[in-house]
N, C-alpha and C positions, 0 to 999 in steps of 0.2 A: 439388457434389452438393446441399448445403443450399440454395445460391442457386437452383438449379433448382426445388427443392421449394417454396421461398417464392414464386418467380415463378409457379409453377403455382397455388398457393393464392390468389394475388391476381388471377389472370386473371378477366376479366369475360365472356369468351366461353363460351357453353354452361354456365352455372352449374348448370342442372338436371341435366346429365349427370354432373357430378363433385362434387356437393354433399357427399356422404358422405365421400369421400376428402379433400376440402378441409377439412372439419370435423375429421377425424382429424389431419391435418397441423397445423392450428391448435391442437388440444388438446395435441399433442406439443410444439409450440413453447412453449406456455404452461407446460407441465410442466418443460421445460428451463430456462426463465426463472425459474420458482419455485425450482427446485433450486439454481441459481446464486446467486440472491439470498439464500436460506437459508444457504448456505455462506459467503457474503461477510459476512453479519451475525453469524456465529458469533464469539464472543469468542476472542482469541488466547490468553488465559490468562497473558499476560506483563505485566510492569510495566517502566516506563522505568528504565534503569540510572542515570539522572541524578536524576530527581525522584521516582520511585516511583509515578507515576500509571499507571493501567491504561487499557483501552479506554474511550472515551467513548461512541461509537456506531460504526456500520459505516463511517463516513467517517474519523473521528478515532480510528483504531486504533493500537496499538503496532506499530511496524515492527520485525520481527525480523531483517531483513537490510537494512543501510543501504548507501549508495553507498560504494564502495571495498572492500567486503567480500563482494561477490557470489560470488567464487571461493573464499572461505574462510568459509563460513556459520557454522561452529562458533565462530569468533572474533569474529563481528559483535556489536556492542553492540545491545541492545534499546532503542529510543527512542520516546517518545510522539510524537504528531503534531507538536507544536510544536518539540521538540528535533530531530526528524528533518528538519523543514523548515530549521531553522537549520543543521544539519550539512550538508544538501545544498547550501545557499548557500555555506557555508564551503568545502566540498569542491570545488565547481565553480570557486571562485576560486583554488584551488591550481593554480598554473601550473607543473606538472612534467610534461613530455611524456607519457610513459606512466607513470602514477603507480605507483611501486613500493610494496610492502607496508610497508617501513620508513618511507617518506615518509608514507604514509597513517596509520600508527600514531602517528607523531610529531605529525602535524597533528591527529589526534583527541585526543591528550593535551593539546595546546595548546587545542583547542576546549573540552575538559572543564575545564581550569584556568580559562578565561575564564568559563564557566558558573558555576563554584563562586565565583569572585570577584564575579560579578554577584549571585548569591544572598546572599553575605555582605554586600554593600553594601545590598541591599534589607532584610535583617534588621536591620542597624544603623539604618537610617532609621526602621524601625517602633518601635524602642526609645526 
């Protein structure tokens, strides 16, 4: 339905006959786009469970549901953009057919331990 409306809006035949309707369709499309962008730019209000950082901008937001936890949202860790990317790479490298919850939890614990060791090394180097 929306495709038909957009196609109608962009037609070049008989623009004088449908100018008002096309203008209304364009205004509605712009309103939908504006509403979507406003929602996507809204802060999540969460912080990363690993480093404590919050949302940086609309692209680098805290992810509240990460890979492996889609079906159990309440147990999903909240991860900043960088840690969510690292977790996604680590999770995708996990070669367990259908990844079971215990395997995902164990792998996340290992990922978290590696992140903590990395932070400890960086802290020691600064001193």
